[in-house]
C-alpha positions in Angstrom: 0.3 -0.3 -0.1 1.9 3.4 -1.1 1.6 6.6 1.7 0.6 9.7 0.6 3.0 12.3 0.6 2.6 14.5 3.1 2.4 18.3 1.8 5.1 20.2 2.5 5.4 23.3 5.3 6.9 26.6 3.8 8.5 28.1 6.5 8.0 32.0 5.5 10.2 34.5 6.3 9.7 36.2 9.8 9.4 39.7 8.6 6.4 38.4 5.8 5.5 36.0 8.1 4.3 38.4 11.0 3.1 41.6 7.7 0.6 38.4 6.4 -0.9 38.2 10.6 -0.8 41.6 10.6 -2.8 42.3 7.4 -4.5 39.3 8.0 -6.3 40.8 11.1 -6.9 44.4 9.9 -9.3 42.9 7.0 -10.7 40.7 10.1 -11.8 44.2 11.7 -12.4 46.0 9.2 -15.1 43.1 8.0 -16.3 42.1 11.4 -14.9 45.0 14.3 -12.5 44.6 16.3 -13.3 42.6 19.0 -13.3 39.9 16.8 -9.3 39.5 16.0 -8.0 36.4 18.6 -4.7 34.2 18.0 -6.9 31.1 16.8 -9.2 33.0 14.2 -6.0 34.4 12.6 -4.6 30.6 12.8 -7.7 29.6 11.2 -8.0 32.2 8.3 -4.1 30.9 7.3 -4.4 27.6 8.1 -2.1 27.6 11.1 -1.8 26.5 14.5 -2.5 29.6 17.2 1.0 28.7 18.7 2.4 30.3 15.3 0.1 33.1 15.4 1.7 33.6 20.1 5.2 33.5 18.7 4.6 37.2 16.8 1.8 38.1 18.8 1.9 36.5 22.5 -0.5 39.0 23.9 -3.9 39.5 21.3 -4.3 43.2 22.2 -1.0 43.5 20.9 -1.7 43.0 17.2 -5.1 44.7 17.7 -3.8 47.7 18.5 -0.8 46.7 14.7 -4.0 45.8 13.1 -6.1 49.1 13.5 -2.2 50.4 13.3 -2.3 49.4 9.7 -6.0 49.5 8.3 -5.8 53.3 9.6 -1.9 54.1 7.2 -3.3 52.4 4.6 -6.4 55.1 4.1 -3.9 58.0 5.0 -1.7 56.7 2.3 -4.9 55.6 -0.6 -6.2 59.3 0.7 -2.9 61.6 -0.2 -1.7 58.8 -1.5 2.7 59.9 -1.3 2.2 59.4 -5.6 0.2 62.7 -6.2 2.6 65.1 -4.0 3.6 67.1 -6.9 0.0 67.9 -7.8 -0.9 71.7 -7.1 -2.3 71.2 -3.2 -5.7 72.7 -3.7 -6.5 69.0 -6.0 -4.5 67.3 -3.5 -7.1 68.4 -1.1 -10.4 68.3 -3.6 -9.6 64.4 -3.9 -9.0 63.4 0.0 -12.0 65.8 0.9 -14.4 63.6 -2.5 -13.1 59.8 -1.2 -13.4 60.0 1.8 -17.4 61.3 1.5 -18.8 59.2 -1.3 -19.5 56.6 0.9 -15.7 54.0 -0.2 -14.4 54.6 3.9 -17.9 53.6 5.2 -16.0 50.4 6.9 -13.3 52.2 7.4 -15.6 54.6 9.8 -17.1 52.0 11.6 -13.4 50.6 12.4 -12.4 54.4 13.8 -15.3 54.0 15.9 -15.1 50.9 16.5 -11.3 51.6 17.9 -12.4 55.3 19.8 -14.7 52.7 21.9 -12.6 50.1 22.3 -9.7 52.7 23.3 -11.4 53.1 26.6 -10.0 49.4 27.9 -6.6 49.1 25.4 -4.1 51.0 26.5 -2.0 49.8 23.4 -5.2 50.4 21.8 -5.7 53.9 23.1 -2.2 54.7 22.0 -2.6 53.2 18.2 -5.3 55.7 17.7 -3.7 58.6 19.2 -0.7 58.1 17.3 -3.0 58.2 13.7 -5.1 60.8 15.0 -2.3 62.7 15.2 -0.3 61.6 11.7 -3.8 62.4 9.7 -3.8 65.9 11.4 -0.8 66.5 10.2 -0.9 65.8 7.1 -4.4 67.4 6.7 -2.1 70.4 8.3 0.2 70.8 6.3 -1.9 70.3 3.2 -3.1 73.0 3.9 -0.1 75.1 4.5 1.2 74.3 1.4 -1.8 75.6 -0.2 -1.8 78.6 1.5 1.8 79.1 0.4 0.7 78.3 -3.3 -2.3 80.9 -2.7 -4.8 78.8 -3.7 -6.3 79.6 0.4 -6.7 81.9 2.6 -6.8 80.9 5.5 -3.6 81.8 8.1 -4.9 78.6 11.0 -4.0 74.9 8.5 -4.1 73.2 11.9 -7.4 75.2 12.8 -9.0 74.0 9.7 -7.8 70.4 10.2 -8.7 70.4 13.7 -12.3 71.9 11.7 -12.2 69.9 8.5 -11.1 66.2 10.4 -14.0 66.7 13.6 -16.8 67.4 11.0 -16.1 64.2 8.9 -15.9 62.2 12.3 -19.3 63.6 13.0 -20.8 62.4 10.0 -18.8 58.9 10.1 -20.4 58.6 13.4 -23.6 57.3 12.0 -22.0 54.7 9.7 -24.1 51.7 11.5 -26.6 53.1 11.0 -28.8 51.3 8.8 -31.3 53.7 7.8 -29.1 56.0 6.1 -30.4 59.9 6.7 -31.0 61.8 4.4 -31.2 65.1 4.4 -30.0 67.8 1.6 -27.7 69.3 4.9 -26.1 66.5 4.5 -24.7 66.9 1.2 -21.2 67.5 0.4 -21.3 69.2 3.9 -17.3 68.3 4.5 -16.2 69.9 1.5 -19.3 73.3 1.9 -16.9 73.7 5.0 -13.6 73.4 3.4 -14.8 76.0 1.1 -15.9 78.2 3.5 -12.6 78.1 5.3 -10.7 77.8 2.6 -11.9 81.3 0.5 -13.1 79.1 -2.3 -15.6 78.9 -4.8 -18.9 77.1 -3.9 -18.1 74.0 -6.6 -14.1 74.6 -6.4 -13.8 70.9 -4.8 -15.7 68.4 -6.9 -14.7 70.4 -9.7 -10.6 70.0 -9.6 -10.7 66.4 -7.6 -11.4 65.1 -11.1 -8.4 65.0 -13.3 -8.3 67.6 -15.7 -9.4 66.9 -19.8 -5.5 68.1 -21.3 -7.6 70.5 -23.7 -8.8 72.4 -20.7 -6.7 75.1 -19.2 -7.8 75.1 -15.5 -10.1 77.7 -14.3 -8.3 80.4 -12.0 -12.0 81.2 -10.7 -11.8 78.3 -8.5 -8.5 80.5 -6.0 -9.1 82.6 -3.5 -12.2 84.5 -3.7 -15.5 83.9 -2.0 -19.0 83.2 -3.6 -19.8 82.2 -7.0 -18.0 83.5 -10.4 -19.9 87.0 -11.9 -20.5 86.9 -15.4 -20.6 82.9 -16.2 
């Protein structure tokens, strides 16, 4: 009787295995919540023994914190991609706000709500939440300051604008768990309209500048540094 050969287990480099564990935990957090991250659940997802996960993360809370950090960092890099750094500040801000408010980041809104609640009881997660909030706040304030220097924005309080925008976005995100979404004109583009008001931009500028321009068209200069709708159009 011929015995069936056993499958050869491939030993991954430690850094690769650790990154795989964190990515898997982050995916579970986004889909189901941070509470669902356990060493056994990650092991089942990856088809390995729980002891292997425990080797890298002896405490499940450490894995929860890293999973949140991974998801939040990916979020920031997809909202403000490094590859768009050469674009004018007004276009980068426009893309940031339109991406964030058009519904594609609903799972991340839920994750932030989840993380802020759990962070009351988990010091490691609380530190991770604070770190990610600070990083996003700094990135947005730096973008606003850059736009002010370029003449795109009229404000001289970049941090104040960043705080105003992020609190507005968080307020809208507080409803991410509602099964029935509140439908009211006041909610339409609330964060975008707030940004235009604070930065001295013509209404509609950010929606317009979020779309890559047609190579045959010239950019409309009326969207920069003026209040109210342009006349003569």
